[in-house]
C-alpha positions in Angstrom: -0.1 0.2 0.0 1.4 3.7 -0.7 0.0 7.0 -1.1 -2.5 6.4 -3.6 -4.1 3.2 -2.4 -5.8 3.4 1.3 -8.5 0.9 2.7 -11.8 0.9 1.4 -13.2 -0.6 4.6 -12.2 -1.4 8.2 -9.9 0.7 10.6 -6.7 1.4 9.1 -3.4 3.3 11.3 -1.6 6.1 9.7 2.2 5.6 10.0 5.1 7.8 9.4 2.6 11.1 8.5 4.2 14.7 8.9 1.9 17.0 10.5 2.0 20.7 12.5 3.3 20.1 16.2 0.6 22.8 16.8 -2.5 20.9 15.8 -1.3 18.4 18.4 -0.5 21.3 21.0 3.0 21.3 21.4 6.0 23.5 20.6 7.9 23.3 17.0 7.5 22.9 13.1 6.9 19.9 11.4 6.7 16.5 13.4 6.2 12.8 12.5 2.8 11.3 13.6 0.7 8.1 13.3 -3.0 8.5 13.5 -5.6 5.7 13.6 -9.1 5.9 11.3 -11.7 3.6 12.7 -15.6 3.9 12.7 -15.1 7.7 10.7 -12.8 9.1 13.6 -9.6 9.4 14.5 -9.6 6.7 17.3 -6.5 5.9 19.9 -5.8 2.2 18.2 -2.5 0.7 17.7 -4.2 -2.9 16.7 -5.0 -2.0 13.4 -3.2 -2.4 10.0 -0.7 -0.3 9.1 0.2 1.8 6.0 3.2 3.4 5.7 2.4 6.9 4.4 6.6 7.5 3.7 6.2 11.1 5.5 3.4 12.2 3.6 2.0 15.6 5.6 -1.5 15.7 7.1 -4.2 17.9 7.6 -7.4 18.5 9.4 -9.8 19.7 6.4 -10.3 23.1 6.0 -12.6 25.9 6.6 -12.9 28.9 4.5 -14.8 31.8 6.2 -15.3 34.7 3.7 -16.6 33.9 0.4 -19.3 34.9 -2.7 -20.7 31.8 -3.5 -23.7 34.2 -5.1 -21.4 35.9 -7.0 -18.8 33.4 -8.4 -18.4 32.0 -12.0 -20.3 34.7 -13.6 -16.8 36.0 -15.5 -17.4 34.2 -19.1 -20.7 36.6 -19.0 -19.4 39.8 -16.7 -15.7 40.5 -17.2 -14.4 43.3 -15.2 -13.8 45.6 -18.1 -10.7 46.8 -16.7 -9.4 45.1 -13.3 -10.6 48.1 -10.7 -12.2 47.7 -7.9 -15.4 50.5 -9.4 -15.2 48.1 -12.5 -15.9 45.2 -10.2 -18.7 47.1 -8.5 -20.7 48.1 -11.6 -20.1 45.0 -13.7 -21.5 42.6 -10.6 -24.2 44.8 -10.2 -25.5 45.2 -13.5 -24.5 41.1 -14.0 -27.5 41.1 -10.7 -29.9 42.8 -11.8 -30.6 40.8 -15.8 -29.3 37.0 -15.0 -29.7 36.2 -10.5 -32.7 34.2 -10.7 -33.0 31.4 -8.1 -31.5 28.7 -10.7 -28.9 31.0 -11.5 -27.5 31.4 -7.9 -28.2 27.6 -7.0 -26.6 26.3 -10.0 -23.4 28.2 -10.0 -23.2 28.1 -5.7 -23.5 24.2 -5.9 -20.6 24.2 -8.1 -18.4 26.1 -6.0 -19.4 23.9 -3.3 -18.5 20.9 -5.6 -14.8 22.5 -6.0 -14.2 23.5 -2.5 -15.7 19.8 -1.4 -13.1 18.5 -4.1 -10.5 20.3 -2.8 -10.9 19.4 1.2 -12.9 22.0 2.8 -15.3 20.9 5.4 -16.8 24.3 6.4 -17.9 27.9 4.5 -19.0 30.8 5.1 -20.8 32.7 2.0 -21.8 36.6 2.0 -25.0 36.7 0.2 -26.1 40.0 -1.8 -28.9 41.0 0.4 -30.0 44.6 -1.5 -33.9 44.1 -1.7 -35.3 42.2 -3.7 -32.2 40.1 -4.4 -32.3 38.8 -0.8 -35.7 36.9 -1.2 -34.5 35.5 -3.9 -30.6 34.4 -2.2 -31.3 33.2 1.4 -34.2 30.5 0.2 -31.3 29.7 -2.4 -28.7 29.2 0.5 -31.2 27.4 3.1 -31.8 25.2 0.4 -27.9 23.9 -0.3 -27.5 24.3 3.4 -29.6 21.3 3.7 -28.3 19.8 0.4 -24.6 19.6 1.7 -25.1 19.1 5.3 -22.9 16.5 6.4 -20.2 16.9 3.5 -19.9 21.2 3.9 -20.9 23.1 7.0 -22.5 26.5 5.4 -23.0 29.6 7.3 -24.3 32.8 5.5 -24.1 36.4 6.0 -25.7 39.6 4.4 -24.2 41.9 2.3 -25.0 45.8 1.6 -23.3 48.7 1.4 -23.1 51.2 4.4 -24.7 54.3 2.5 -27.3 52.0 0.6 -28.7 49.5 3.2 -31.8 51.7 4.6 -31.4 50.9 8.3 -34.8 51.9 9.1 -36.4 50.3 6.5 -35.8 47.7 4.1 -32.9 46.3 5.7 -35.0 45.7 8.8 -36.7 43.3 6.4 -33.5 41.9 5.1 -32.2 41.3 8.7 -35.4 39.1 9.7 -34.6 37.0 6.7 -31.2 36.3 7.8 -32.3 35.5 11.2 -35.2 33.8 9.6 -32.6 31.9 7.8 -30.5 31.4 10.7 -28.0 33.8 9.0 -25.0 36.6 10.1 -25.8 40.1 9.5 -22.9 41.6 7.4 -22.6 45.0 5.6 -19.7 46.6 3.8 -18.3 50.0 5.6 -16.2 52.6 4.0 -16.0 56.3 5.2 -19.8 57.6 4.9 -21.3 60.5 6.7 -22.8 59.3 9.6 -20.7 56.1 10.0 -21.1 55.9 13.9 -24.9 56.2 13.9 -25.4 53.7 11.1 -23.1 51.3 12.8 -25.0 51.7 15.9 -28.2 51.0 13.9 -26.5 48.2 13.0 -25.3 46.7 15.8 -29.3 47.5 17.1 -30.9 44.9 14.7 -28.2 42.4 15.2 -28.4 43.0 18.8 -32.7 42.7 18.5 -32.3 39.3 16.5 -29.4 37.7 18.3 -27.3 37.7 15.0 -23.1 38.0 14.7 -21.8 40.5 12.4 -19.5 40.1 9.9 -17.9 43.2 7.6 -16.2 44.3 5.0 -13.8 47.5 5.9 -11.5 49.1 4.3 -11.0 47.5 1.1 -9.2 50.0 0.0 -5.8 51.9 -0.5 -6.8 55.1 1.2 -5.2 55.6 4.1 -7.9 58.1 5.5 -10.6 54.9 5.5 -10.7 53.8 8.9 -14.2 51.9 9.3 -12.4 49.0 11.3 -11.5 51.4 13.8 -15.4 52.8 13.9 -16.4 49.0 13.8 -14.3 48.3 17.4 -15.3 51.9 18.9 -18.7 50.7 18.9 -18.3 47.0 19.8 -16.6 48.2 23.0 -19.3 51.3 23.6 -22.4 49.0 22.9 -20.4 45.9 24.6 -21.9 43.7 21.9 -21.7 40.3 23.4 -22.0 38.1 20.2 -19.2 37.4 17.9 -17.9 40.1 15.3 -15.7 39.4 12.0 -14.2 42.3 9.7 -12.4 41.4 6.6 -9.8 43.4 4.2 -8.8 46.2 6.5 -6.2 46.7 3.6 -6.0 50.3 4.1 -4.2 49.6 7.8 -1.2 49.0 5.4 -0.8 52.3 4.0 -1.5 54.3 7.1 1.1 55.4 9.7 2.6 52.8 12.0 1.2 54.8 15.2 -2.4 55.0 13.8 -2.6 51.3 12.7 -1.3 50.2 15.9 -3.7 52.3 18.0 -6.8 51.1 15.8 -5.2 47.1 16.5 -5.2 47.9 20.5 -8.8 48.9 20.2 -9.2 45.7 17.7 -7.8 43.6 20.3 -9.8 44.9 23.2 -13.2 44.8 21.1 -12.1 41.3 20.7 -12.7 41.4 17.0 -11.8 38.4 14.2 -9.8 39.6 11.2 -9.5 37.5 7.9 -7.0 38.7 5.4 -8.5 38.0 1.5 -4.9 38.3 0.0 -5.2 36.7 -3.6 -8.7 39.0 -3.9 -6.6 42.5 -2.5 -3.6 41.5 -4.4 -6.1 41.5 -7.9 -7.5 44.8 -6.9 -5.9 47.0 -5.1 -3.5 49.4 -6.2 -4.5 48.4 -10.2 -3.9 51.6 -12.1 -3.6 51.5 -16.2 -0.2 51.1 -17.2 1.5 51.0 -14.2 3.0 48.4 -11.8 1.6 48.3 -8.3 3.5 49.3 -5.6 1.7 47.4 -2.8 0.4 44.0 -1.8 -3.1 44.7 -0.3 -2.6 42.8 2.3 -3.8 44.2 6.1 -1.1 44.3 9.0 -1.4 40.2 10.0 1.9 39.8 11.2 0.8 42.8 14.0 -2.7 41.9 14.4 -1.1 38.1 15.9 1.5 39.9 17.7 -1.7 41.8 19.5 -3.6 38.4 20.2 -6.1 38.8 17.2 -7.6 36.3 16.0 -6.7 36.1 12.7 -7.4 34.0 9.1 -7.4 33.6 5.6 -9.7 32.5 3.3 -10.5 32.6 -0.7 -13.0 35.5 -1.0 -14.2 35.8 -4.8 -14.0 33.1 -7.8 -14.3 33.5 -11.2 -16.1 36.6 -11.1 -15.3 40.8 -11.4 -13.9 40.9 -8.1 -11.5 38.1 -8.8 -10.8 36.4 -11.8 -9.1 32.9 -10.9 -9.3 30.9 -8.1 -11.2 27.7 -7.0 -12.4 27.6 -3.5 -9.2 25.4 -2.4 -7.7 26.1 0.6 -4.2 24.8 -0.2 -3.9 27.5 -3.1 -5.0 30.2 -0.4 -2.7 28.8 2.0 0.3 28.7 -0.6 -0.3 32.7 -1.9 -0.8 33.6 1.5 2.2 32.6 2.4 4.2 34.1 -0.4 2.4 37.5 -0.5 2.3 38.2 3.7 5.9 36.5 4.3 4.2 33.7 6.6 7.3 32.1 6.2 10.0 33.1 8.6 7.8 34.2 10.9 6.8 31.1 13.4 5.7 28.0 13.1 1.8 28.3 14.0 0.0 30.2 10.8 -1.5 27.0 9.7 -3.9 27.6 12.5 -5.1 30.8 10.2 -6.7 28.5 7.6 -8.3 25.9 10.0 -8.7 26.8 14.1 -8.6 30.2 13.7 -11.4 30.8 11.1 -13.5 27.6 13.2 -13.2 29.7 16.4 -14.6 32.6 14.7 -17.5 31.1 13.0 -18.3 28.3 15.8 -17.8 25.8 13.5 -16.5 22.7 15.4 -12.4 22.9 15.7 -10.1 20.6 14.0 -8.0 18.7 15.2 -6.1 15.1 15.5 -7.7 13.7 18.9 -9.7 10.3 19.8 -13.3 11.1 18.7 -12.8 13.8 15.8 -14.1 13.2 12.6 -11.7 11.7 10.6 -11.9 14.4 8.0 -8.1 14.9 6.3 -5.7 16.7 3.6 -3.3 14.2 2.8 -0.7 15.8 0.4 2.5 14.1 -1.0 4.6 16.0 0.5 7.4 16.5 3.6 7.5 19.4 4.8 5.9 23.1 4.2 8.5 23.5 1.1 7.3 20.7 -0.8 3.9 21.2 -0.1 4.0 25.2 -1.1 6.2 24.6 -4.4 3.2 22.4 -6.6 -0.4 22.9 -6.4 -0.9 19.2 -4.4 -3.1 18.0 -7.2 -3.1 14.4 -6.5 -3.9 15.3 -2.9 -6.1 12.5 -1.2 -9.1 14.1 1.0 -11.0 11.7 3.5 -14.3 12.3 5.2 -15.4 10.1 8.1 -12.2 8.1 6.9 -13.3 7.8 3.4 -11.7 8.6 0.4 -13.5 10.7 -1.7 -13.9 11.3 -5.3 -12.2 14.5 -5.9 -13.0 15.1 -9.7 -14.1 18.3 -10.7 -16.8 19.8 -11.9 -16.9 20.8 -15.8 -16.8 24.5 -16.5 -18.8 23.3 -19.3 -21.9 22.5 -16.8 -22.9 26.6 -16.6 -22.4 27.1 -20.4 -25.9 27.7 -20.9 -26.0 30.3 -18.1 -23.4 32.5 -19.7 -25.3 32.8 -22.8 -27.2 36.0 -22.1 -28.9 38.7 -24.7 
């Protein structure tokens, strides 16, 4: 037996595997280990057939805590005309109005989920464009897919609307009720607008009254004056909001004066906010000026956040839509690119938590791990260390769910061709 020939029945033990020590609660980097899989779970048994895995790297299945399944895979019919952020906003708005029926959204979301599942993701939070009347179309579709994918991918939904477009005493109250009815998270895109603090207080109130968590897109810009992350932290502290709060992007921190940025991070840490960085999408959009080489990476201050004790994660964000033309909801790709873009190498040995443990904690998904009794949901990679892992796409990886090898064939893009034929 070897890397590609695991048993289909009965308990077995993976000998001579490589795992991150931090996932076993131990200090250090990678270490050799063994795992027994019995009845779909990690077991403490040792009296079972053993397989020498020749040092293969084993990780728990991933958590992708910031995605946009409802936007995914529209690029063939709705390409960003210039790769810019305004180009993405305008193109998505036009496509949403013209094409986002329940059938269209369902087909594209399900396609994306099949990709994520094949790559080894077990849990996803997706943002859902919730500008009326789209909220009444997309949220029921989300609920159908959450039920369909139960036991394969655990799904959470978070509403999405611009802070200046959402009528927080009008239609967004109705949206908040839809979110609550579907067991979702209340979300918002924030940027500098008049009355920002009052708008945030109103949103926090809607969430508190319905017992909802909050999830923000904030400061997705290279403008150093954008400081809505700070405002979110201030309102969280002012109101004593008790539910988890997540904030994504936070790009402008990287171009602010150091003292100002660190002062904001002190508030973020005090407020207990969760931060998620989306390096691939932000590399694509930020500092894009025609005929000019970009001068910065768009990534937020993840190292400084970690040093402040802030719960920092990384996620996929958009997939084949005007906000990001590429991607496949593959968290191995996210790990590889985040490591390169944000210089996670040479900076500690536990960054793997940012793709597994941290997003699970932020969203309330079950913690990943190798302890006895944990689900045997594993990604097995033909790499004996981080260098080998990040050097290749690892398209021959094995994914186990409940101890069984899954079919990793990806769906064909041609399945969506009928949706791309627009007038």
